[in-house]
C-alpha positions as CSV (number, residue, x, y, z in Angstrom):
1,M,231.6,39.8,-39.8
2,R,234.3,37.2,-40.0
3,I,233.8,34.1,-42.2
4,I,235.9,31.0,-41.6
5,Y,235.8,28.2,-44.2
6,F,237.5,24.9,-43.3
7,D,238.0,22.8,-46.5
8,I,239.1,19.3,-45.4
9,D,240.3,17.1,-48.1
10,S,238.6,13.7,-48.8
11,L,236.2,14.0,-45.8
12,R,233.2,11.7,-45.9
13,P,230.2,13.1,-44.1
14,D,229.2,9.6,-42.9
15,H,232.4,9.5,-40.8
16,L,231.3,12.5,-38.7
17,G,229.3,12.3,-35.5
18,C,226.9,15.0,-36.7
19,Y,226.0,12.8,-39.7
20,G,225.3,9.8,-37.4
21,Y,228.7,8.1,-37.3
22,G,229.3,5.9,-34.2
23,R,232.9,6.8,-33.5
24,P,233.9,10.0,-31.8
25,T,235.8,11.4,-34.8
26,S,234.6,15.0,-34.8
27,P,233.7,16.7,-31.6
28,A,234.6,20.2,-32.8
29,I,232.8,19.8,-36.1
30,D,229.8,18.3,-34.3
31,E,229.6,21.3,-32.1
32,I,229.5,23.7,-35.0
33,A,226.7,21.5,-36.6
34,A,224.8,21.7,-33.3
35,Q,225.0,25.5,-33.5
36,G,224.1,25.8,-37.2
37,M,222.8,23.9,-40.2
38,R,223.8,20.5,-41.6
39,F,223.3,19.7,-45.3
40,D,222.7,16.0,-45.9
41,R,222.7,15.9,-49.7
42,Y,225.4,18.2,-50.8
43,Y,227.7,17.1,-53.7
44,C,230.7,18.2,-55.6
45,A,229.8,18.8,-59.2
46,D,233.1,17.3,-60.4
47,S,235.7,15.2,-58.8
48,P,238.4,14.8,-57.6
49,C,240.4,17.7,-56.1
50,M,241.3,19.8,-59.2
51,P,237.9,19.8,-60.8
52,S,236.0,20.2,-57.5
53,R,237.9,23.3,-56.3
54,H,238.0,24.9,-59.7
55,G,234.2,24.5,-59.8
56,W,234.0,26.2,-56.4
57,I,236.1,29.2,-57.3
58,T,234.3,29.7,-60.7
59,G,230.8,28.8,-59.7
60,R,230.7,26.6,-62.8
61,F,230.5,22.9,-63.7
62,G,233.6,21.4,-65.2
63,I,231.9,21.1,-68.6
64,N,231.7,24.9,-68.6
65,N,235.0,25.8,-67.0
66,G,237.2,23.2,-68.8
67,V,238.5,21.4,-65.7
68,V,237.4,17.7,-65.3
69,T,240.8,16.1,-64.5
70,H,244.2,16.7,-63.0
71,G,246.4,17.0,-66.1
72,G,246.4,17.7,-69.9
73,P,244.1,19.8,-71.9
74,A,241.0,18.9,-69.8
75,S,242.6,20.4,-66.7
76,K,243.0,23.9,-68.1
77,L,240.6,26.5,-66.7
78,Q,238.8,28.3,-69.5
79,I,237.3,31.6,-68.6
80,L,236.8,34.6,-70.8
81,E,239.4,37.3,-70.5
82,Q,238.6,40.9,-71.3
83,R,238.9,41.4,-75.0
84,Y,237.3,43.8,-77.4
85,G,235.0,45.2,-74.6
86,G,233.8,41.7,-73.5
87,P,233.4,40.6,-69.9
88,D,236.4,39.9,-67.8
89,E,235.5,36.7,-65.9
90,R,238.7,36.8,-63.9
91,N,236.8,39.3,-61.7
92,Q,234.0,36.6,-61.2
93,L,236.1,34.2,-59.1
94,V,234.4,33.8,-55.8
95,Q,237.4,35.1,-53.8
96,R,237.4,38.3,-55.9
97,K,233.6,38.7,-55.7
98,L,233.8,38.6,-51.9
99,R,236.6,41.2,-52.0
100,Q,234.4,43.5,-54.2
101,N,231.8,43.3,-51.5
102,G,234.0,44.4,-48.6
103,Y,235.7,41.2,-47.4
104,D,239.5,40.7,-47.2
105,T,239.9,37.1,-48.6
106,V,242.8,35.2,-47.0
107,C,243.8,31.7,-48.1
108,F,246.0,29.1,-46.4
109,S,246.5,26.3,-48.9
110,N,249.2,24.4,-50.8
111,F,246.6,23.1,-53.3
112,P,247.7,25.4,-56.2
113,T,251.3,24.1,-55.8
114,R,250.2,20.5,-55.3
115,H,248.2,20.5,-58.6
116,C,249.8,23.3,-60.6
117,A,246.4,25.0,-60.1
118,T,247.5,28.5,-60.8
119,W,244.0,30.0,-61.1
120,F,243.1,28.9,-57.6
121,G,245.7,31.2,-56.1
122,L,244.6,34.3,-57.9
123,G,242.5,37.2,-56.6
124,W,242.9,36.6,-52.8
125,S,243.8,39.6,-50.6
126,E,246.4,37.4,-49.1
127,F,247.6,34.0,-50.2
128,H,249.7,31.8,-47.8
129,S,251.5,28.5,-48.7
130,P,252.0,27.0,-45.2
131,N,255.2,25.2,-46.1
132,L,257.0,23.6,-49.0
133,K,255.6,20.0,-48.8
134,T,253.0,20.6,-51.5
135,G,250.4,18.1,-50.4
136,S,251.7,16.1,-47.4
137,E,251.6,18.9,-44.9
138,T,249.9,18.1,-41.7
139,A,247.2,20.1,-39.9
140,D,249.8,21.0,-37.3
141,E,252.0,22.5,-39.9
142,V,249.1,24.4,-41.5
143,N,248.0,25.7,-38.1
144,E,251.5,26.9,-37.3
145,A,250.9,29.5,-40.1
146,V,247.2,30.0,-39.5
147,L,247.5,30.6,-35.8
148,R,250.3,33.1,-36.3
149,W,248.0,35.0,-38.7
150,I,245.1,35.0,-36.3
151,S,247.3,36.2,-33.5
152,A,248.1,39.3,-35.5
153,N,244.8,39.7,-37.4
154,G,242.0,37.9,-35.6
155,G,240.6,41.0,-34.2
156,R,239.9,42.5,-37.6
157,D,236.4,42.4,-39.1
158,D,235.0,41.5,-42.5
159,F,237.5,38.9,-43.6
160,F,237.0,35.5,-45.3
161,L,239.5,33.0,-44.0
162,Y,239.9,29.8,-46.1
163,I,241.9,27.0,-44.5
164,N,242.7,23.8,-46.4
165,Y,243.6,20.6,-44.5
166,W,245.0,17.6,-46.4
167,D,245.1,15.0,-43.6
168,P,242.1,12.7,-44.3
169,H,243.4,12.0,-47.9
170,R,245.3,8.8,-48.1
171,V,248.0,7.9,-47.2
172,Y,246.8,7.9,-43.5
173,E,249.8,8.9,-41.4
174,A,248.4,10.6,-38.3
175,P,250.7,10.3,-35.3
176,R,250.3,6.8,-33.8
177,D,248.7,8.0,-30.6
178,W,245.8,9.4,-32.6
179,F,245.4,6.0,-34.3
180,D,245.5,4.3,-30.9
181,R,242.8,6.6,-29.5
182,M,240.5,5.8,-32.4
183,A,241.3,2.0,-32.3
184,A,239.9,2.0,-28.7
185,H,236.4,2.5,-30.2
186,P,234.8,-0.3,-32.2
187,A,234.4,-0.1,-35.9
188,A,231.2,1.7,-36.8
189,S,230.3,0.2,-40.2
190,D,229.0,-3.3,-41.1
191,W,229.9,-3.0,-44.8
192,P,231.7,-4.4,-46.6
193,D,231.6,-7.7,-44.8
194,D,234.0,-10.6,-45.4
195,D,231.9,-12.0,-48.3
196,A,232.0,-8.6,-50.1
197,I,235.7,-8.3,-49.5
198,D,236.3,-11.8,-50.8
199,R,234.4,-10.9,-54.1
200,H,236.6,-7.8,-54.4
201,Q,239.8,-9.8,-54.5
202,D,239.5,-10.4,-58.3
203,I,239.2,-6.7,-59.1
204,D,242.4,-5.4,-60.7
205,G,243.7,-1.8,-60.6
206,W,245.0,0.7,-58.3
207,F,243.5,1.1,-54.8
208,T,241.7,-2.2,-54.9
209,A,241.6,-4.9,-52.2
210,S,244.5,-6.9,-53.5
211,H,246.4,-3.9,-54.9
212,L,245.9,-1.3,-52.2
213,F,249.1,0.5,-53.2
214,P,250.1,1.0,-56.8
215,G,252.8,-1.5,-57.9
216,D,251.7,-3.8,-55.0
217,R,254.1,-2.0,-52.8
218,P,253.8,-2.6,-49.0
219,S,252.0,0.0,-46.9
220,P,254.3,3.0,-46.1
221,T,252.5,3.6,-42.8
222,P,251.5,1.4,-39.8
223,N,248.1,3.0,-40.0
224,M,247.2,1.1,-43.1
225,P,247.4,-2.6,-44.0
226,D,249.3,-3.9,-47.1
227,A,246.0,-5.2,-48.6
228,I,242.4,-5.7,-47.7
229,G,241.8,-9.4,-47.3
230,N,239.2,-9.4,-44.6
231,T,237.2,-7.2,-42.2
232,G,240.2,-7.0,-39.9
233,D,242.2,-5.3,-42.6
234,L,239.3,-3.1,-43.5
235,N,238.9,-2.0,-39.9
236,H,242.6,-1.3,-39.7
237,M,242.4,1.0,-42.7
238,V,239.2,2.7,-41.6
239,T,240.7,3.3,-38.2
240,G,243.6,5.1,-39.9
241,Y,241.2,7.2,-41.8
242,D,239.1,8.0,-38.7
243,A,242.3,8.9,-36.8
244,E,243.1,11.5,-39.5
245,I,239.6,13.0,-39.1
246,L,240.0,13.2,-35.3
247,Y,243.5,14.8,-35.8
248,T,242.1,17.4,-38.2
249,D,239.1,18.1,-36.0
250,H,241.5,18.8,-33.1
251,H,243.2,21.5,-35.3
252,V,239.8,22.9,-36.3
253,Q,239.2,23.4,-32.6
254,Q,242.5,25.2,-32.2
255,V,241.5,27.7,-34.8
256,L,238.1,28.3,-33.3
257,D,239.7,28.8,-29.9
258,A,242.2,31.3,-31.2
259,L,239.4,33.3,-32.8
260,G,237.7,33.7,-29.5
261,D,234.1,34.9,-29.3
262,L,232.3,33.4,-32.3
263,D,229.0,35.1,-31.9
264,D,229.7,37.3,-34.9
265,T,231.6,34.7,-36.9
266,A,230.3,32.5,-39.6
267,V,231.8,29.0,-39.8
268,I,231.7,26.8,-42.8
269,I,233.0,23.2,-42.9
270,S,233.1,21.2,-46.1
271,A,235.4,19.1,-48.4
272,D,236.5,18.7,-52.0
273,H,235.4,15.1,-52.3
274,G,235.0,11.9,-50.3
275,E,237.0,8.7,-50.0
276,A,236.0,5.1,-51.1
277,M,235.8,2.5,-48.3
278,G,235.0,-0.5,-50.4
279,E,232.4,0.9,-52.8
280,H,232.8,-0.7,-56.2
281,G,235.9,-2.5,-54.8
282,I,237.9,0.7,-54.3
283,Y,239.6,1.2,-51.0
284,G,240.9,4.6,-49.8
285,D,240.9,6.8,-52.9
286,H,238.7,8.4,-55.5
287,V,238.3,6.4,-58.8
288,C,234.6,6.7,-59.7
289,A,231.6,9.1,-59.9
290,D,230.3,7.3,-56.9
291,E,228.0,8.6,-54.2
292,C,230.8,8.1,-51.6
293,I,233.2,10.3,-53.7
294,H,230.7,13.1,-54.6
295,R,228.7,13.4,-51.4
296,I,230.6,15.8,-49.1
297,P,229.7,17.4,-45.8
298,L,228.5,21.0,-45.6
299,I,227.9,22.6,-42.2
300,I,227.1,26.3,-41.9
301,K,226.8,28.4,-38.8
302,W,225.8,31.9,-39.9
303,P,225.0,34.4,-37.1
304,G,221.5,35.7,-37.2
305,I,220.4,33.3,-40.0
306,T,220.9,29.6,-39.2
307,K,219.0,28.0,-36.4
308,P,220.8,25.6,-34.0
309,G,220.7,21.9,-35.0
310,A,218.9,22.6,-38.3
311,A,219.3,20.3,-41.3
312,S,218.5,20.3,-45.0
313,D,217.8,17.3,-47.2
314,D,217.7,19.1,-50.5
315,L,220.0,18.3,-53.4
316,L,222.7,20.9,-53.7
317,Y,226.1,21.3,-55.6
318,N,229.3,22.8,-54.3
319,V,229.0,25.4,-57.0
320,D,225.8,26.5,-55.3
321,L,227.9,27.4,-52.2
322,S,229.9,29.9,-54.3
323,A,226.7,31.7,-55.4
324,T,225.4,31.6,-51.8
325,L,228.5,33.2,-50.3
326,I,228.4,36.0,-52.8
327,D,224.7,36.5,-52.0
328,L,225.2,36.5,-48.3
329,A,228.0,39.1,-48.7
330,G,225.6,41.4,-50.4
331,G,226.9,40.8,-53.9
332,E,225.3,39.9,-57.2
333,V,225.8,36.4,-58.4
334,P,227.5,36.5,-61.9
335,E,225.2,35.6,-64.8
336,Y,227.8,33.1,-66.0
337,Y,227.6,31.0,-62.7
338,D,226.0,27.6,-62.9
339,G,225.7,27.7,-59.2
340,R,222.5,29.1,-57.6
341,S,222.2,30.7,-54.2
342,F,220.4,28.9,-51.4
343,A,220.9,31.8,-49.0
344,G,217.2,32.2,-48.6
345,G,216.9,28.7,-47.3
346,L,219.5,29.0,-44.5
347,A,216.9,30.1,-42.0
348,T,214.1,27.6,-43.0
349,G,216.0,24.6,-44.3
350,N,214.1,24.8,-47.6
351,C,216.9,25.0,-50.1
352,R,215.4,23.2,-53.0
353,L,217.1,24.3,-56.2
354,H,217.4,21.1,-58.2
355,D,215.2,18.1,-59.0
356,Y,218.3,16.1,-59.9
357,L,222.0,16.6,-60.1
358,V,224.6,15.6,-62.7
359,W,228.2,15.1,-61.7
360,G,231.3,13.8,-63.3
361,H,234.7,12.2,-62.6
362,G,237.6,12.5,-65.0
363,L,240.9,11.4,-63.3
364,Y,240.8,7.6,-63.4
365,T,237.5,6.5,-64.9
366,L,235.6,8.9,-67.2
367,Q,232.1,8.9,-65.8
368,R,229.0,11.0,-65.5
369,A,226.2,10.3,-63.0
370,V,222.7,11.5,-62.4
371,R,221.3,11.6,-58.9
372,T,217.7,12.0,-57.9
373,P,216.4,11.7,-54.4
374,D,215.9,7.9,-54.9
375,H,218.3,6.7,-57.6
376,L,221.8,7.1,-59.1
377,M,222.7,6.3,-62.7
378,V,226.3,6.1,-63.7
379,R,227.5,6.1,-67.3
380,T,231.1,5.0,-67.9
381,Y,233.0,6.3,-71.0
382,D,236.4,4.9,-69.9
383,D,236.6,2.3,-67.1
384,F,240.4,2.6,-66.7
385,G,240.6,-1.1,-66.7
386,Y,238.3,-1.7,-63.7
387,R,235.7,-3.5,-65.9
388,F,232.8,-1.3,-64.7
389,D,229.4,-1.7,-66.4
390,P,228.9,0.9,-69.2
391,V,225.7,2.0,-67.5
392,A,224.5,1.3,-64.0
393,L,221.4,2.1,-62.1
394,Y,221.1,2.0,-58.3
395,D,218.3,2.2,-55.7
396,M,220.0,4.5,-53.2
397,R,217.4,4.1,-50.5
398,N,217.7,0.3,-50.3
399,D,221.3,-0.1,-51.7
400,P,223.4,2.8,-50.5
401,Y,226.7,1.0,-51.3
402,Q,225.7,0.5,-54.9
403,T,226.0,-3.3,-55.0
404,R,223.2,-4.2,-57.4
405,N,222.9,-2.8,-60.9
406,L,219.2,-2.5,-61.8
407,A,219.7,-1.2,-65.3
408,E,218.2,-4.3,-66.9
409,D,215.5,-4.8,-64.2
410,Q,214.2,-1.2,-64.3
411,P,214.3,0.0,-68.0
412,E,211.8,2.7,-67.4
413,N,213.7,4.2,-64.5
414,L,216.9,4.0,-66.6
415,H,215.2,5.8,-69.5
416,S,214.1,8.6,-67.2
417,M,217.6,9.0,-65.7
418,D,219.2,8.9,-69.1
419,H,216.7,11.6,-70.2
420,Y,217.9,13.8,-67.4
421,L,221.5,13.4,-68.5
422,S,220.6,14.3,-72.1
423,E,218.6,17.3,-70.9
424,W,221.5,18.5,-68.8
425,L,224.0,18.1,-71.5
426,H,221.8,20.1,-73.9
427,E,221.4,22.9,-71.4
428,Q,225.1,23.2,-71.1
429,R,225.7,23.2,-74.8
430,V,223.4,26.1,-75.5
431,K,224.8,28.4,-72.8
432,P,226.5,31.5,-74.1
433,Y,229.8,30.5,-72.5
434,A,229.7,26.9,-73.8
435,I,233.0,25.3,-74.7
436,P,233.8,21.9,-76.2
437,D,233.0,19.2,-73.6
438,P,236.3,18.7,-71.7
439,M,235.3,15.1,-70.9
440,E,235.2,14.4,-74.6
441,V,238.5,16.1,-74.9
442,E,240.0,13.8,-72.2
443,W,238.4,10.8,-73.9
444,R,240.0,11.6,-77.2
445,E,243.4,12.2,-75.5
446,R,243.2,8.7,-74.0
447,Q,242.2,7.1,-77.3
448,A,245.1,8.8,-79.0
449,T,247.6,7.2,-76.6
């Protein structure tokens, strides 16, 4: 069987039609969702790009693989190498585990070059860097290489094809006709409104309403405004983002068309993290351990297993997908994986593995968050100058944009959430592969400078 994995950078699920979005951003993705299963509460264990993708290839949380940020000591992957007869975890990377179980693993991505992420490029049967742009390559440029490969190899069987598109990540620079196509459709969100945007004007820092571009530079693209002063500016920026999704979706369809008959082809669509659209005053980047950053789409169409139009509402991590892929390929999930397989739930929708999730962000802020079905608690260890509350508690059913901190109003809920965080930290510290907490390492680095 062929397995195709589209990894679309910075893709928010709530900007896809299959997740209820009102604009036609994603017809190709929506069609795959209609044929398979949509996961509504799927989250990256660590953000942003570097921690998220290293979590996926290792099946481990950042606290256990060492990667919680983009540079310095806390961005170095720490896995055991074979010494004195011990395990060789280099063989446990998900791309190698799939190879061990009969799949050629083929990667099209500039991510390792973009982030000096050497480990991500190891262990594939084939690794292709689509061009030399290292991060600003367009889906058209990626597909130039991908479609050439499919033309020569698409008739083969038993391959895992990983395709990484960058486009929805800011800065939004889709060709103008794609922007115009999206602008023809009304904005699909009623938040933030003008009152919220007005309150955001006093927030300092990168990617905020008054400082949309670092250094208060003007926008480098007509698809984004210079700043966010009102809902007109917001709609301009959101239209630029939605145009990127539509542009990428078009190129997803190109790949699916080139593959031909998909009856015996598994298709997976996901992302590394999301993109803020006003949450906590951040516009168009990833600054916090927010819901909007950690919640990512997951759509799986797996022949003979998933049912058309199915959905799961269970809490899952992206490291669980690593374990699931190995399980579906007939392999044994490594004992050192934090991820757990939900392969057994693909047919039923019952994928319950976790009562709560813990995730972290380490690039700008240093934060860890606890997510239950109803609440989100965020602890801030370094606010990066944004003046975030040291601890915040949100009612996610009634306040999905996290506008009201309930920490003082609901001390019992806060205590329960804090207990989950302490419990999770203890579980990680007693694991046989425990390492010094890289978030603490990053915090000490910051204090020293």
